[in-house]
C-alpha positions in Angstrom: -1.5 16.3 -22.4 -1.1 16.9 -18.7 -0.2 20.4 -17.4 3.1 20.5 -15.7 2.8 19.7 -11.9 4.9 18.8 -9.1 3.4 16.0 -7.0 4.5 15.2 -3.5 4.7 11.4 -2.8 5.5 10.0 0.6 7.0 6.7 1.6 7.5 5.5 -2.0 10.7 3.6 -1.3 8.4 1.0 0.3 6.5 -1.7 -1.3 3.5 -0.2 -2.8 5.0 3.2 -3.6 8.1 1.9 -5.4 5.8 0.1 -7.7 3.8 3.1 -8.3 6.6 5.6 -8.9 7.9 3.9 -12.3 4.4 3.3 -13.3 3.3 7.0 -12.9 6.5 8.6 -14.2 6.0 6.6 -17.5 2.3 7.5 -17.8 2.6 11.1 -16.9 5.8 12.6 -18.4 4.5 16.2 -17.5 4.6 15.5 -13.7 7.5 16.0 -11.6 7.4 13.5 -8.6 8.9 14.5 -5.3 9.5 11.5 -3.2 9.7 12.1 0.7 10.9 9.0 2.5 12.6 8.6 5.8 14.1 5.3 4.6 13.2 3.2 7.6 13.8 -0.5 7.7 10.8 -1.0 5.2 12.1 1.5 2.6 15.0 0.8 0.4 16.2 3.2 -2.5 17.2 0.0 -4.4 13.4 -0.4 -5.0 13.6 2.8 -7.1 17.0 2.3 -8.8 15.2 2.4 -12.4 14.0 6.0 -11.6 17.3 7.6 -10.3 18.2 9.1 -13.7 14.7 10.3 -14.5 14.6 14.1 -14.8 11.1 14.2 -13.5 12.0 12.5 -10.3 13.5 13.8 -7.0 14.2 12.1 -3.8 14.3 13.8 -0.3 15.2 11.9 2.8 13.1 13.1 5.7 10.2 12.5 8.1 6.7 13.5 7.3 6.3 14.5 10.8 8.9 17.2 10.2 6.7 20.2 9.7 9.5 22.5 8.7 10.8 20.1 6.1 7.4 19.5 4.8 6.7 23.3 4.6 10.0 23.7 2.7 9.1 21.1 0.2 5.7 22.6 -0.6 7.3 26.1 -1.0 10.4 25.0 -2.9 8.6 23.0 -5.4 5.1 24.5 -5.2 3.5 21.2 -4.7 0.2 20.8 -6.4 -0.9 17.4 -5.4 0.0 14.8 -2.7 -0.4 11.2 -2.9 0.3 9.8 0.6 1.7 6.3 1.0 3.9 6.6 3.9 2.9 4.5 6.9 4.0 1.9 9.4 2.1 -1.2 8.4 3.4 -4.4 9.9 0.6 -5.7 12.4 3.1 -7.7 14.5 5.4 -4.6 14.9 2.3 -2.5 15.8 1.6 -4.8 18.8 5.0 -4.8 20.0 5.6 -1.1 19.5 2.3 0.8 18.9 3.8 4.3 19.7 5.7 4.4 16.3 2.6 3.6 14.5 0.7 6.6 16.1 3.5 9.0 15.4 3.8 8.1 11.7 0.4 7.2 10.8 -1.5 9.8 12.8 0.8 12.7 13.4 2.5 12.3 10.0 -0.6 12.5 8.2 -1.9 15.5 10.3 1.4 17.3 9.5 1.2 16.7 5.7 -2.4 17.6 5.2 -2.2 20.8 7.5 0.7 22.1 5.6 -1.1 21.2 2.3 -4.2 23.1 3.5 -2.3 26.2 4.6 -0.3 26.2 1.3 -3.2 25.8 -1.2 -6.0 27.6 0.8 -6.2 31.1 2.4 -9.3 30.1 4.5 -11.9 27.2 4.6 -13.5 26.5 1.3 -11.5 29.0 -0.5 -8.3 28.0 -2.5 -5.7 30.6 -3.4 -6.4 31.9 -6.8 -3.4 30.2 -8.5 -4.8 26.8 -7.3 -8.3 27.3 -8.3 -8.3 27.6 -12.1 -9.7 25.2 -14.6 -7.0 23.3 -16.5 -8.2 22.2 -19.9 -11.6 21.1 -18.2 -9.5 18.4 -16.4 -11.4 16.5 -13.8 -8.9 17.9 -11.2 -8.8 21.7 -11.2 -7.4 22.2 -7.7 -4.7 20.4 -5.8 -5.8 17.2 -4.3 -4.7 15.3 -1.4 -4.9 11.3 -1.9 -4.8 9.3 1.2 -3.7 5.7 0.8 -5.3 3.5 3.6 -6.3 -0.1 4.2 -9.3 -2.4 4.6 -8.1 -3.3 8.0 -9.9 -0.1 9.4 -13.1 -2.0 8.9 -12.2 -4.7 11.4 -13.2 -8.4 10.9 -15.9 -9.9 8.6 -18.2 -12.8 9.0 -18.1 -15.6 6.4 -20.3 -14.0 3.9 -20.2 -10.0 3.9 -18.0 -7.7 2.0 -16.5 -4.4 3.1 -18.0 -1.5 1.3 -17.2 2.2 1.6 -20.3 2.5 4.1 -18.9 -0.2 6.5 -18.5 1.2 9.9 -14.9 1.4 11.2 -13.9 -1.1 13.8 -10.2 -1.3 13.7 -8.8 -4.1 16.1 -4.9 -3.7 16.0 -2.8 -0.6 17.0 -1.9 -0.5 13.1 -5.4 -0.4 11.9 -6.4 2.0 14.7 -3.7 4.4 13.6 -4.8 4.0 10.1 -8.5 4.6 10.9 -7.5 7.7 12.8 -5.5 9.0 9.9 -8.6 8.6 7.6 -10.5 10.5 10.0 -8.1 13.4 10.0 -8.3 13.5 6.1 -12.1 13.4 6.4 -12.1 16.3 8.8 -10.0 18.4 6.5 -12.5 17.9 3.7 -15.6 18.6 5.8 -14.2 21.4 7.8 -12.0 23.3 5.5 -13.3 22.1 2.1 -9.9 20.5 1.0 -10.1 18.3 -2.0 -9.4 14.9 -0.6 -9.9 11.2 -1.6 -9.2 8.3 0.4 -8.6 4.7 -0.9 -8.8 1.6 1.2 -7.2 -1.3 -0.4 -7.1 -5.1 0.6 -3.8 -7.1 1.0 -1.3 -6.3 -1.7 1.3 -8.7 -3.1 4.0 -8.6 -5.7 7.4 -7.5 -6.5 9.5 -5.4 -3.9 7.4 -6.4 -0.9 9.4 -6.4 2.4 10.7 -9.8 3.4 8.7 -9.9 6.8 5.3 -10.1 4.9 3.4 -13.3 4.5 4.1 -14.2 0.9 7.9 -13.3 0.9 8.4 -15.1 4.1 6.8 -18.2 2.5 9.0 -18.0 -0.5 12.1 -17.2 1.5 11.7 -19.7 4.2 10.9 -22.4 1.7 13.9 -21.8 -0.3 16.1 -21.9 2.8 14.7 -25.1 4.0 13.3 -23.5 7.1 10.0 -24.0 8.9 7.3 -21.9 7.2 5.3 -20.2 10.2 1.5 -20.2 9.8 -0.5 -18.5 12.4 -3.1 -20.5 14.3 -5.1 -22.9 12.1 -4.2 -21.1 8.9 -7.8 -20.4 8.0 -7.6 -16.6 8.5 -8.9 -15.3 5.0 -7.6 -12.3 3.1 -8.5 -10.7 -0.3 -5.4 -10.4 -2.3 -4.6 -7.5 -4.6 -1.7 -7.6 -7.1 0.2 -4.4 -6.4 0.3 -2.9 -9.9 -3.4 -3.3 -10.1 -3.7 -1.2 -6.9 -1.3 1.4 -8.5 -3.7 1.6 -11.5 -6.6 2.1 -9.1 -4.9 4.8 -7.3 -4.1 6.6 -10.6 -7.7 6.5 -11.5 -9.1 7.7 -8.1 -6.4 10.5 -8.0 -7.3 11.9 -11.4 -11.0 11.1 -11.6 -12.3 10.2 -8.2 -15.2 12.3 -6.8 -14.1 14.8 -4.2 -14.6 13.9 -0.6 -15.1 10.1 -1.6 -13.7 7.0 -0.4 -13.0 4.1 -2.9 -12.2 0.4 -1.8 -9.8 -1.2 -4.0 -9.8 -5.1 -3.9 -8.8 -7.9 -6.0 -11.9 -10.3 -5.5 -9.2 -13.0 -4.6 -10.1 -14.3 -1.2 -7.7 -17.0 0.0 -7.0 -18.5 3.4 -3.4 -18.5 4.4 -3.2 -22.1 4.0 -4.3 -21.8 0.5 -1.6 -19.2 -0.1 1.1 -21.4 1.3 0.0 -24.5 -0.6 -0.2 -22.6 -3.8 3.3 -21.1 -3.4 4.8 -24.4 -2.4 3.2 -26.1 -5.5 4.7 -23.6 -7.8 8.1 -23.7 -6.1 8.0 -27.6 -6.1 7.8 -27.3 -9.9 10.0 -24.4 -10.6 12.8 -25.4 -8.0 12.4 -29.0 -7.1 13.6 -29.5 -3.6 15.6 -32.7 -4.0 18.7 -31.2 -2.4 16.8 -29.2 0.2 17.3 -30.2 3.9 14.9 -29.1 6.5 16.9 -27.0 9.0 14.6 -28.2 11.8 14.8 -32.0 11.3 18.0 -32.2 9.3 16.1 -34.5 6.9 15.5 -34.2 3.1 12.1 -33.0 2.0 9.8 -34.1 -0.8 7.8 -31.0 -1.0 8.1 -27.5 0.3 5.0 -28.3 2.1 6.8 -30.5 4.5 8.0 -27.2 6.0 4.7 -25.8 7.1 4.5 -25.2 10.6 1.7 -23.8 12.8 2.7 -21.3 15.3 0.7 -19.5 18.1 -1.8 -17.1 16.6 -1.2 -13.4 16.6 -3.0 -11.3 19.2 -6.4 -10.1 17.9 -5.9 -11.7 14.7 -8.8 -10.6 12.4 -10.4 -13.7 10.8 -11.5 -12.4 7.3 -11.0 -9.3 5.2 -12.9 -9.1 1.8 -13.6 -5.9 -0.3 -16.4 -5.0 -2.5 -14.9 -3.0 -5.2 -18.1 -2.3 -7.0 -18.0 1.5 -6.7 -14.5 1.9 -8.1 -15.4 -0.6 -11.0 -18.8 0.9 -11.9 -18.1 4.7 -11.3 -14.5 4.9 -12.6 -14.1 1.9 -14.7 -11.3 0.3 -12.8 -10.8 -3.5 -13.0 -8.1 -5.7 -11.7 -6.0 -7.2 -14.6 -4.5 -10.1 -12.4 -6.1 -13.0 -10.9 -4.4 -14.6 -7.9 -3.2 -17.5 -10.1 -1.5 -15.3 -12.6 -0.2 -12.6 -10.0 1.3 -15.2 -7.9 3.5 -16.6 -10.5 4.7 -13.2 -11.6 5.6 -12.6 -7.9 7.4 -15.8 -7.3 9.5 -15.3 -10.5 10.6 -12.0 -9.2 11.7 -13.3 -5.9 13.5 -16.1 -7.6 15.3 -13.4 -9.5 16.0 -11.5 -6.4 17.3 -14.5 -4.5 19.4 -15.4 -7.7 17.8 -19.0 -7.8 17.0 -20.8 -10.9 
């Protein structure tokens, strides 16, 4: 049985966090989860509607950059752990407006971790006595700051290598640069102050509740509307796809049993080109929602397959060619394993979106 703890979660009205909260609430009934979220365009409380009446869940609307608010939350709820999801994450948006990404991802992370340090510790490498007691020999005896990051901090890969925890950082977009910066801030608080931290870097997530702007929801939404499905460049950019609930389980394991000061990469071992992704989705949609009555908005002609809607558009600036994660450390050291293959996860994902769009 877990000891009663108040844990601060940030940004969990967004995609990954809103899958994590109900999973975590059910698994750890002795935790109270405090969700701090600004509810930007990417956050929606509807994503957490099933948690609203849970006595162990609290929602606070606010900005992680607001130090006074963050200090109030730590004091009011005596926060004993942080799992930090909040981030601006859409690469295209970071190219158009990089300042927002620096503010949220860098300044916000600094604010959170600095408040955590001052709340939990009275000097470097010295936790306050009430936060430094063994709790039934649990793996975590002191409050922990868990930072959720991305494989994009590593840059782009050749055709054969994989990202490991030792891969040098080489971020190529304002988004990935802001996340790399936040990772370095977290690392510095571990090394300089002795704060108990872990970092997880994940590959591309997919699944229920993802924002419509992302690749897989865009493909599904555009196809069902008979609109052109835009694919950047030649469509051969490769990503490693991770089902969101598998990511949530990985975060859980690392938060509770990961070694202090360590980085763990979470990947699904599901490399796919964007063309393979769109082909798979269209094939499944052709079967589940046959397009016999769909008229392509661009041509005003009926289509035989949703694949007829695939359209190539100008490539994204600085578009990384390939990402792929080697999750061996997480698998061997902590016993995590992805439950979903892409073939099983994408069917669950499409079913969820068909329900969302009320199409059957």
